[in-house]
VMD Tcl script that draws the C-alpha trace (Angstrom):
set ca {
  {64.08 20.10 59.70}
  {61.17 21.55 57.75}
  {59.41 24.82 58.47}
  {56.20 24.24 60.43}
  {54.30 26.62 58.13}
  {53.66 25.13 54.65}
  {54.85 27.24 51.71}
  {57.41 29.17 53.73}
  {61.09 28.14 53.25}
  {64.19 29.40 54.98}
  {66.06 31.50 52.46}
  {69.51 30.67 53.82}
  {68.91 26.97 54.49}
  {71.98 24.89 53.49}
  {69.72 21.95 52.63}
  {67.69 24.08 50.20}
  {70.77 24.76 48.03}
  {71.45 22.69 44.95}
  {74.25 20.13 45.42}
  {76.36 21.78 42.67}
  {76.05 25.16 44.43}
  {77.15 23.61 47.70}
  {80.20 22.01 46.08}
  {81.06 25.31 44.40}
  {80.86 27.23 47.69}
  {83.07 24.70 49.47}
  {85.69 24.81 46.71}
  {85.65 28.64 46.73}
  {86.14 28.77 50.48}
  {89.05 26.30 50.20}
  {90.72 28.34 47.44}
  {90.29 31.61 49.36}
  {91.80 30.11 52.48}
  {94.63 28.50 50.50}
  {95.51 31.70 48.66}
  {95.53 33.86 51.81}
  {99.14 34.95 52.20}
  {100.79 33.48 55.32}
  {102.73 35.83 57.53}
  {106.16 34.36 58.25}
  {106.98 34.52 61.91}
  {110.27 33.35 63.34}
  {112.93 34.03 65.92}
  {116.43 34.50 64.61}
  {119.76 34.65 66.38}
  {121.14 37.97 67.54}
  {124.71 36.74 66.94}
  {126.68 36.79 63.69}
  {129.68 34.55 62.96}
  {132.75 36.54 61.90}
  {135.97 35.19 60.44}
  {138.75 35.08 63.04}
  {141.39 33.66 60.72}
  {142.37 30.97 63.22}
  {141.13 27.61 64.47}
  {142.84 27.57 67.86}
  {140.77 27.97 71.02}
  {140.15 31.59 72.02}
  {139.99 31.97 75.79}
  {139.82 35.71 76.52}
  {138.74 38.99 74.92}
  {138.99 42.65 75.97}
  {138.23 46.16 74.76}
  {141.43 48.23 74.54}
  {140.80 51.83 73.57}
  {139.00 51.74 70.23}
  {140.10 48.17 69.48}
  {138.93 44.69 70.40}
  {141.49 42.01 71.24}
  {141.16 38.24 71.53}
  {143.70 35.82 72.98}
  {143.97 32.06 72.65}
  {146.14 28.97 72.74}
  {149.66 28.85 71.27}
  {150.13 32.57 71.92}
  {147.50 33.64 69.37}
  {146.61 37.33 69.46}
  {143.89 38.90 67.33}
  {142.80 42.53 67.05}
  {139.89 44.35 65.46}
  {139.59 48.07 64.79}
  {136.00 48.03 63.47}
  {134.09 46.85 66.52}
  {134.70 43.13 65.99}
  {133.55 42.61 62.40}
  {137.01 41.89 60.95}
  {140.10 40.54 62.66}
  {143.81 40.41 62.03}
  {146.58 38.38 63.64}
  {149.11 40.15 65.85}
  {152.65 39.09 66.67}
  {153.01 37.64 70.17}
  {156.27 37.72 72.15}
  {155.54 34.26 73.62}
  {153.87 31.06 72.44}
  {152.24 29.84 75.66}
  {148.48 29.45 75.87}
  {146.72 32.66 76.93}
  {143.98 32.06 79.51}
  {142.93 35.52 80.76}
  {143.18 39.20 79.85}
  {142.07 42.62 81.06}
  {142.26 46.19 79.79}
  {141.75 49.44 81.72}
  {143.35 52.90 81.93}
  {144.55 52.56 78.28}
  {146.71 49.61 79.38}
  {146.27 45.91 78.69}
  {147.57 42.74 80.31}
  {147.33 39.10 79.30}
  {148.08 35.97 81.36}
  {149.55 32.75 80.06}
  {148.79 29.25 81.30}
  {152.35 28.97 82.61}
  {151.95 32.17 84.66}
  {153.71 34.47 82.17}
  {152.34 38.03 82.03}
  {152.46 40.40 79.07}
  {151.70 44.09 79.52}
  {150.97 46.86 77.02}
  {151.08 50.33 78.56}
  {149.05 52.80 76.48}
  {147.17 52.11 73.29}
  {150.27 52.51 71.14}
  {152.78 50.80 73.41}
  {154.77 47.66 72.83}
  {154.28 44.37 74.62}
  {156.43 43.97 77.73}
  {157.22 40.53 79.15}
  {156.81 40.90 82.93}
  {157.94 37.36 83.64}
  {156.25 34.72 85.78}
  {155.27 35.87 89.29}
  {154.08 32.34 90.21}
  {152.71 29.22 88.61}
  {149.04 28.36 88.74}
  {147.74 31.87 88.12}
  {144.16 31.87 86.80}
  {143.07 35.48 86.21}
  {144.41 38.99 85.85}
  {143.15 42.56 86.35}
  {144.61 45.94 85.40}
  {144.22 48.26 88.40}
  {146.01 51.35 87.06}
  {148.11 52.40 84.08}
  {151.13 50.58 85.57}
  {149.65 48.16 88.11}
  {148.37 44.58 87.71}
  {146.80 42.01 90.03}
  {146.92 38.25 89.36}
  {145.17 35.53 91.38}
  {145.44 31.78 91.29}
  {146.01 28.44 93.03}
  {146.13 28.23 96.80}
  {144.75 31.74 97.26}
  {147.86 33.27 95.68}
  {147.67 37.00 94.87}
  {150.52 38.83 93.18}
  {150.66 42.54 92.39}
  {152.87 44.22 89.82}
  {153.67 47.85 90.58}
  {156.73 50.07 90.40}
  {158.34 47.62 87.96}
  {158.35 44.63 90.33}
  {156.13 41.82 91.59}
  {154.97 41.65 95.22}
  {153.30 38.69 96.95}
  {150.04 39.88 98.52}
  {149.09 37.22 101.05}
  {145.32 36.72 101.09}
  {145.29 34.47 104.14}
  {143.18 31.90 102.27}
  {144.17 28.56 100.80}
  {141.32 27.96 98.36}
  {142.08 28.40 94.66}
  {141.03 31.77 93.25}
  {139.57 31.66 89.73}
  {138.82 35.27 88.81}
  {139.34 38.86 89.93}
  {137.53 42.07 88.99}
  {138.18 45.71 89.89}
  {135.86 48.72 89.85}
  {138.69 51.27 89.97}
  {142.23 51.47 91.26}
  {141.12 50.73 94.84}
  {138.05 48.51 94.99}
  {138.05 44.94 93.74}
  {137.07 41.39 94.64}
  {138.11 37.86 93.76}
  {136.20 34.58 93.80}
  {137.17 30.94 93.80}
  {136.61 27.45 95.18}
  {134.43 26.64 98.20}
  {132.45 29.84 97.69}
  {135.51 32.02 98.33}
  {134.81 35.75 98.10}
  {137.50 38.24 99.14}
  {137.44 42.02 98.86}
  {140.02 44.82 98.77}
  {139.63 48.57 99.10}
  {143.31 49.52 98.81}
  {144.19 48.36 95.33}
  {144.95 44.77 96.31}
  {147.46 45.37 99.11}
  {145.15 43.74 101.70}
  {142.13 41.48 101.34}
  {139.12 40.73 103.57}
  {136.87 37.70 103.56}
  {133.22 38.00 102.49}
  {130.80 35.24 103.41}
  {129.06 33.54 100.50}
  {125.30 33.05 100.82}
  {124.01 29.76 102.16}
  {123.72 27.34 99.28}
  {126.88 28.61 97.57}
  {129.47 28.04 100.29}
  {130.71 24.85 98.64}
  {130.40 26.16 95.08}
  {133.28 26.71 92.68}
  {132.97 30.38 91.73}
  {134.54 30.80 88.29}
  {133.90 34.38 87.14}
  {133.40 37.82 88.68}
  {131.77 41.04 87.44}
  {132.06 44.46 89.11}
  {129.81 47.08 87.48}
  {129.44 49.86 90.06}
  {129.78 50.22 93.85}
  {126.40 48.55 94.35}
  {126.41 45.95 91.55}
  {128.74 42.97 92.01}
  {128.18 39.52 90.54}
  {129.83 36.12 90.58}
  {128.84 32.82 88.99}
  {129.57 29.23 89.89}
  {130.59 26.49 87.50}
  {127.20 24.82 88.10}
  {125.07 27.81 87.10}
  {124.48 29.75 90.32}
  {124.34 33.54 90.16}
  {125.54 35.45 93.23}
  {124.75 39.14 93.57}
  {125.69 41.87 96.02}
  {124.06 45.28 96.16}
  {125.90 46.39 99.28}
  {128.85 48.72 98.97}
  {131.98 46.73 99.70}
  {130.26 43.43 98.95}
  {129.48 42.70 102.60}
  {126.20 40.92 101.84}
  {125.74 38.40 99.02}
  {122.57 36.66 97.89}
  {121.81 33.80 95.56}
  {119.62 35.10 92.74}
  {116.30 33.29 92.47}
  {115.97 32.81 88.73}
  {112.37 33.30 87.63}
  {113.01 31.66 84.27}
  {114.07 28.51 86.15}
  {110.93 28.34 88.32}
  {112.67 30.40 91.01}
  {115.52 27.90 91.32}
  {118.89 29.26 92.40}
  {120.79 27.64 89.56}
  {120.62 27.65 85.77}
  {121.49 23.93 85.92}
  {124.14 24.60 83.30}
  {127.91 24.73 83.46}
  {129.17 28.30 83.08}
  {132.54 29.74 82.10}
  {132.26 33.52 82.40}
  {130.00 36.49 83.12}
  {130.00 40.00 81.66}
  {127.95 42.76 83.31}
  {127.21 44.98 80.32}
  {124.93 47.44 82.14}
  {123.05 47.84 85.41}
  {120.54 45.24 84.22}
  {122.05 43.41 81.22}
  {124.23 40.40 82.07}
  {125.76 37.97 79.58}
  {126.81 34.38 80.30}
  {129.05 31.89 78.48}
  {129.44 28.17 78.93}
  {130.35 24.92 77.20}
  {128.14 23.10 74.69}
  {127.06 26.17 72.69}
  {125.84 28.06 75.75}
  {125.37 31.81 75.40}
  {122.67 33.52 77.45}
  {121.49 37.00 78.33}
  {119.53 38.49 81.22}
  {117.88 41.88 80.88}
  {116.87 42.25 84.53}
  {119.94 41.51 86.60}
  {119.72 37.71 86.45}
  {116.07 37.07 87.36}
  {115.15 35.94 83.86}
  {117.98 34.33 81.87}
  {117.32 33.44 78.23}
  {119.55 31.11 76.24}
  {120.47 32.70 72.94}
  {119.72 31.09 69.59}
  {123.04 30.56 67.79}
  {123.89 30.51 64.07}
  {123.04 27.18 62.48}
  {125.74 24.53 62.44}
  {127.80 26.10 65.22}
  {129.27 23.79 67.86}
  {131.76 25.12 70.40}
  {132.43 26.08 73.98}
  {132.24 29.82 74.65}
  {134.81 31.28 77.02}
  {134.60 35.08 77.24}
  {132.98 38.36 76.14}
  {134.30 41.76 75.12}
  {131.52 44.36 75.06}
  {132.23 47.79 73.53}
  {129.05 49.06 75.17}
  {125.93 47.43 76.56}
  {124.82 46.44 73.05}
  {127.82 45.87 70.79}
  {130.50 43.28 71.41}
  {131.83 39.79 70.73}
  {131.89 36.34 72.30}
  {134.91 34.08 71.74}
  {135.15 30.32 71.99}
  {136.96 27.15 71.11}
  {138.00 26.49 67.52}
  {138.64 30.17 66.84}
  {134.92 30.99 66.91}
  {134.01 34.68 67.26}
  {130.40 35.86 67.33}
  {129.42 39.52 66.96}
  {126.27 41.27 68.19}
  {124.88 44.79 68.06}
  {121.94 44.14 70.40}
  {123.37 42.43 73.50}
  {122.95 39.03 71.88}
  {119.17 39.20 72.17}
  {117.22 37.02 69.76}
  {115.56 38.91 66.90}
  {111.81 38.64 66.32}
  {111.18 38.40 62.56}
  {107.72 38.73 61.07}
  {105.93 39.10 64.39}
  {103.08 41.56 64.51}
  {103.80 44.32 67.00}
  {100.83 44.53 69.35}
  {99.08 47.87 69.71}
  {98.73 48.28 73.45}
  {96.88 51.56 72.89}
  {94.00 49.26 71.96}
  {92.42 48.14 75.22}
  {91.39 44.79 73.76}
  {94.98 43.90 72.85}
  {96.21 45.25 76.17}
  {93.69 43.12 78.08}
  {94.62 40.06 76.01}
  {98.26 40.52 77.02}
  {97.59 41.41 80.66}
  {94.87 38.93 81.60}
  {97.12 35.88 81.99}
  {99.66 37.82 84.04}
  {96.96 39.29 86.26}
  {95.39 35.85 86.74}
  {98.76 34.50 87.82}
  {99.19 37.42 90.22}
  {95.61 36.97 91.45}
  {96.24 33.32 92.33}
  {99.63 34.12 93.86}
  {98.02 36.79 96.05}
  {95.27 34.43 97.22}
  {97.96 31.85 97.97}
  {99.93 34.02 100.40}
  {96.81 35.69 101.80}
  {95.15 32.37 102.63}
  {98.16 30.93 104.41}
  {98.98 34.30 105.96}
  {95.50 34.57 107.49}
  {95.69 31.06 108.97}
  {99.22 31.57 110.28}
  {98.38 35.02 111.67}
  {95.21 33.73 113.36}
  {97.15 30.92 115.03}
  {99.85 33.30 116.29}
  {97.27 35.88 117.37}
  {95.30 33.30 119.36}
  {98.42 31.98 121.11}
  {99.61 35.48 121.95}
  {96.16 36.46 123.21}
  {96.23 33.48 125.57}
  {99.68 34.56 126.70}
  {98.49 38.11 127.34}
  {95.46 37.00 129.37}
  {97.35 34.32 131.34}
  {96.88 35.36 135.00}
  {99.87 33.60 136.55}
  {102.53 35.96 137.88}
  {105.89 34.94 139.32}
  {104.36 35.28 142.79}
  {101.55 32.86 141.97}
  {104.01 30.42 140.44}
  {106.49 30.37 143.34}
  {104.32 31.04 146.42}
  {103.77 27.30 146.75}
  {107.48 26.80 147.45}
  {109.33 27.54 150.68}
  {111.27 30.79 151.05}
  {114.53 28.82 151.30}
  {113.86 27.17 147.94}
  {113.07 30.53 146.33}
  {116.26 32.12 147.71}
  {118.37 29.15 146.63}
  {116.92 29.33 143.14}
  {117.57 33.07 143.19}
  {121.24 32.47 143.96}
  {121.57 30.07 141.06}
  {119.76 32.45 138.70}
  {121.90 35.39 139.86}
  {125.17 33.58 139.25}
  {123.99 32.31 135.85}
  {122.65 35.73 134.92}
  {125.82 37.63 135.80}
  {127.90 35.05 133.92}
  {125.76 35.46 130.81}
  {125.88 39.25 131.21}
  {129.67 39.18 131.19}
  {129.81 36.68 128.33}
  {127.44 38.62 126.12}
  {128.74 42.08 127.03}
  {132.36 41.10 126.39}
  {131.52 40.55 122.72}
  {130.26 44.08 122.10}
  {133.67 45.72 122.04}
  {134.58 43.84 118.87}
  {131.76 45.64 117.06}
  {133.60 48.98 117.25}
  {130.47 50.92 118.25}
  {130.39 54.26 120.04}
  {127.69 55.91 122.15}
  {124.19 55.68 120.74}
  {125.42 53.27 118.07}
  {125.04 50.49 120.65}
  {121.29 50.41 119.97}
  {122.22 48.49 116.79}
  {123.99 45.74 118.74}
  {121.17 43.21 118.03}
  {122.06 43.49 114.35}
  {125.83 43.47 114.76}
  {125.91 40.49 117.14}
  {122.47 38.84 117.54}
  {123.85 35.90 119.50}
  {125.81 38.09 121.88}
  {122.84 40.41 122.38}
  {120.57 37.44 123.09}
  {123.00 36.10 125.69}
  {123.25 39.56 127.27}
  {119.46 40.09 127.49}
  {118.90 36.59 128.87}
  {121.61 37.22 131.46}
  {120.05 40.57 132.40}
  {116.64 38.95 132.88}
  {118.02 36.06 134.95}
  {120.17 38.37 137.06}
  {117.26 40.74 137.80}
  {114.92 37.88 138.74}
  {117.65 36.13 140.71}
  {118.43 39.20 142.81}
  {114.71 39.68 143.49}
  {114.43 36.03 144.61}
  {117.44 36.38 146.91}
  {115.92 39.48 148.52}
  {112.41 37.98 148.73}
  {110.40 37.98 151.92}
  {107.83 35.45 153.05}
  {104.99 37.18 151.14}
  {106.99 37.62 147.90}
  {106.13 41.30 147.75}
  {108.95 42.45 145.46}
  {108.02 44.36 142.28}
  {109.37 41.67 139.95}
  {107.08 39.07 141.48}
  {104.17 40.92 139.85}
  {105.54 40.17 136.39}
  {103.47 37.76 134.29}
  {106.08 35.94 132.14}
  {103.79 34.91 129.28}
  {102.23 38.36 129.15}
  {105.70 39.94 128.94}
  {106.72 37.69 126.03}
  {103.54 38.53 124.11}
  {103.92 42.25 124.82}
  {107.49 42.36 123.49}
  {106.40 40.50 120.36}
  {103.40 42.70 119.59}
  {105.27 45.92 120.34}
  {108.05 44.96 117.93}
  {105.88 43.99 114.97}
  {103.37 46.82 115.45}
  {106.09 49.49 115.64}
  {108.19 48.58 112.58}
  {107.14 49.05 108.92}
  {105.84 45.96 107.16}
  {107.96 46.63 104.06}
  {111.11 46.57 106.24}
  {109.93 43.33 107.85}
  {109.54 41.79 104.38}
  {113.10 42.67 103.38}
  {114.62 41.75 106.75}
  {112.94 38.34 106.93}
  {113.59 37.43 103.28}
  {116.99 38.99 102.55}
  {118.39 39.42 106.05}
  {117.25 36.28 107.88}
  {116.81 34.35 104.62}
  {114.05 32.28 106.19}
  {112.62 31.10 102.87}
  {115.94 29.78 101.62}
  {116.72 28.18 105.00}
  {113.42 26.28 105.02}
  {113.99 25.17 101.42}
  {117.45 23.85 102.28}
  {116.14 22.09 105.40}
  {113.39 20.42 103.37}
  {115.74 19.28 100.62}
  {118.26 18.07 103.20}
  {115.63 15.81 104.80}
  {113.40 14.84 101.89}
  {115.53 15.36 98.76}
  {114.93 17.40 95.61}
  {111.38 18.77 95.49}
  {111.29 18.96 91.67}
  {109.19 21.54 89.84}
  {105.65 20.36 90.56}
  {103.59 18.59 93.19}
  {102.55 19.66 96.68}
  {106.12 19.90 97.96}
  {106.99 22.40 95.23}
  {103.70 24.24 95.84}
  {104.68 24.86 99.45}
  {108.48 25.02 99.31}
  {109.35 25.74 95.67}
  {109.66 29.53 96.05}
  {111.61 30.98 98.93}
  {109.87 34.34 98.36}
  {106.51 32.61 98.92}
  {107.71 31.11 102.22}
  {109.12 34.45 103.38}
  {105.91 36.26 102.39}
  {103.75 33.87 104.43}
  {105.98 34.22 107.48}
  {106.11 38.00 107.23}
  {102.36 38.46 106.75}
  {101.54 35.91 109.45}
  {103.98 37.31 112.00}
  {102.83 40.87 111.36}
  {99.12 40.13 111.27}
  {99.38 37.93 114.36}
  {100.56 40.94 116.40}
  {97.38 42.87 115.46}
  {95.03 39.90 115.75}
  {96.43 39.26 119.22}
  {95.06 42.56 120.52}
  {91.70 41.97 118.85}
  {91.30 38.50 120.34}
  {92.58 39.69 123.73}
  {89.93 42.41 123.76}
  {87.24 39.85 122.94}
  {88.43 37.57 125.74}
  {88.32 40.54 128.14}
  {84.69 41.15 127.10}
  {83.57 37.75 128.38}
  {82.23 38.06 131.96}
  {84.71 36.78 134.56}
  {81.95 34.65 136.05}
  {82.21 32.26 133.12}
  {85.86 31.49 133.91}
  {84.91 30.99 137.56}
  {82.05 28.72 136.56}
  {84.32 26.62 134.37}
  {86.92 26.26 137.12}
  {84.19 25.39 139.65}
  {83.07 22.35 137.63}
  {86.61 20.98 137.49}
  {87.96 22.42 134.24}
  {91.53 23.64 134.14}
  {92.35 27.19 133.10}
  {93.25 26.08 129.56}
  {90.23 23.76 129.43}
  {87.92 26.62 130.35}
  {89.55 28.88 127.77}
  {89.22 26.23 125.06}
  {85.67 25.08 125.77}
  {83.98 28.16 127.22}
  {85.81 31.45 126.69}
  {87.42 31.23 123.24}
  {84.32 30.00 121.33}
  {82.45 33.10 122.52}
  {85.42 35.46 122.13}
  {86.07 34.41 118.52}
  {82.43 35.08 117.66}
  {82.64 38.53 119.20}
  {85.82 39.50 117.38}
  {84.87 38.31 113.87}
  {84.09 41.88 112.63}
  {87.42 43.41 113.76}
  {89.28 40.26 112.65}
  {87.61 40.66 109.25}
  {88.97 44.20 109.05}
  {92.48 42.94 109.87}
  {92.19 40.21 107.22}
  {91.19 42.75 104.59}
  {94.22 44.82 105.61}
  {96.36 41.71 105.24}
  {95.15 41.33 101.65}
  {96.09 44.91 100.87}
  {99.42 44.65 102.68}
  {100.27 41.57 100.63}
  {101.09 43.95 97.76}
  {104.35 44.77 99.60}
  {105.56 41.22 98.87}
  {106.67 42.51 95.48}
  {109.76 44.03 97.15}
  {111.13 40.51 97.71}
  {110.37 39.42 94.14}
  {107.13 37.51 94.78}
  {104.88 37.68 91.72}
  {101.63 38.82 93.32}
  {99.23 41.32 91.76}
  {101.22 44.50 92.35}
  {104.43 43.02 90.91}
  {102.55 41.74 87.89}
  {101.15 45.22 87.40}
  {104.67 46.67 87.32}
  {105.77 44.02 84.82}
  {102.78 44.78 82.59}
  {103.60 48.51 82.65}
  {107.23 47.77 81.77}
  {106.06 46.23 78.48}
  {102.90 48.16 77.60}
  {103.51 51.59 79.22}
  {99.75 51.72 79.91}
  {99.91 52.96 83.50}
  {96.22 53.87 83.93}
  {94.88 50.60 82.55}
  {97.41 48.39 84.34}
  {96.95 49.84 87.80}
  {93.22 50.10 87.24}
  {92.99 46.37 86.52}
  {95.20 45.64 89.54}
  {92.88 47.73 91.74}
  {89.82 45.87 90.45}
  {91.54 42.53 91.12}
  {92.32 43.54 94.70}
  {88.74 44.75 95.13}
  {87.39 41.38 93.99}
  {89.54 39.58 96.58}
  {88.74 41.89 99.49}
  {85.05 42.23 98.62}
  {84.66 38.45 98.39}
  {86.46 38.04 101.70}
  {84.26 40.70 103.30}
  {81.08 38.91 102.08}
  {82.31 35.59 103.49}
  {83.14 37.18 106.83}
  {79.76 38.95 106.92}
  {78.04 35.63 106.32}
  {80.17 33.98 109.01}
  {79.31 36.77 111.43}
  {75.58 36.27 110.85}
  {75.81 32.52 111.31}
  {77.85 32.74 114.52}
  {76.03 35.64 116.18}
  {75.39 35.00 119.88}
  {71.64 35.36 120.53}
  {70.81 38.24 122.80}
  {74.28 39.78 122.60}
  {74.63 43.20 120.97}
  {72.20 45.65 119.36}
  {70.81 44.71 115.95}
  {69.31 47.51 113.90}
  {65.94 47.01 112.23}
  {64.48 48.12 108.92}
}
mol new
graphics top color blue
foreach p $ca { graphics top sphere $p radius 0.5 }
foreach p [lrange $ca 0 end-1] q [lrange $ca 1 end] { graphics top cylinder $p $q radius 0.2 }
display resetview
């Protein structure tokens, strides 16, 4: 395109350049780009192959004092005195295949496939052959300097102490696959059919622990006991079970974020090693080594040295960083960084630069932003539905007197007799269960937690008995105090009082971890409709149990507050409108639906808007159940960047955008639905 003014040319016009100049420029640019040094970026394995000196399968490894030991088939014993870099063969008293080993209190024990047990007391002691307590033993644990526990087929548990074996009956018939002890008293074992048993007296007696729903038919193959509040078990199919309760009374299936919040790695596993409070290592067949740095939420498969092909069977970690993994074919891998993959040639981002920080954080914040909108949207709808229903319950005028005054006194008394008998029976049935809880005095206020079913039976019996006695004693005018009770109003009052007088954060944890409502709904869906996969609408709604629990918690909590707001709006409608609706033939519910509620909802839009904004802000508490909304994403960003001011500042702005947008929409809705002539409108 030529310049519109003759004689004036564009100095930097590409078309004005000579063809040879253009070719020269293009060649120069190509050479410059070609000669620009490329920065090599790669991810390398965090494991190093070391020479074991054997080709037999290695099945177990332990840390014994300052040495590492590995045990395998054909009685092979290896030891290392330099942290696992070099190994030497030791002489074994027997030639049976070794399948498990443990070392504590400067003593070490190893278990053979035929049930034979070898014991080394002290770091400089000699191997002692303790014989075969029973066949079918699968795992072993050293519980003191001269005490051993073995577990195996049919729930068998044998304890070696005071130079003899004793049969410790577990009372269970399922095979036990592994056992782990914290100290000389506390330990637990796991096995088939989700078996979990616990001891607090060194293995003399064992108590059953219920596996979480979804793992009750699983084959639990390995156990890890790190501290009184950190216990783990894994199943052969890749499930991770965790308990953070002292004594292992409550177990949960870990929702694995790296597997789209599934409760399984979908890989066969052989063993688990809890290296620290947050670092967990996993082994499995087909070259499977993996590490989690956050207690099992994100599990990353390790890159292995090229050309390696084996099944890994066990770990021996000197500390949370340094240790070895052993496998079939005599393979031993060594690591000095928990097996984490090494980043080679990657530029380390400078998060002190706000541009680089924002580039890292924006995707995470967008994900949290969408996740927050997701639970807020459904929470608002669910809460509004519950609030409306409860408000109708609270304003329902029918009392017991109004319900039963149409019946004869004989009928009322007869019904009272039936209710009294039923009520007293339920009272006795429910109350008889409370003694088994072992409570004393004021502790009985916690009965609903200790025995929910029994408490429910007891309360129902109390209500029926009280009403029944009142019916039996009724006169012709039904003047007793209980006849004034409005049943629907009482139900709504109990509901609102409960949810308005307990902290929302506790409700989140109780509903998600205690009731497990998200996981229950997931299981019910899969049981009726099959696997939901990892995409589609079914996964959108049911793919994350934390999402389901968050919606229920926010909806149930918000509904209790919205109920009072809507009830107040209903009370503001003149009673004459209800009378007018009934006079033209509408039922009570018909009048509420067509006349009262449309006006009441318009009146209560401003206070409902305030409650909805509060719901948005309260949604930040969903991070306590692992849901990745804005607040949780902010914590994850800080964990990497350490930029506290910027991270929380961006989270605050994101919340402001959501609440401000919601407030504008509600303000617009309020203007469009304003009832003409109602209220005072200020002028300019």
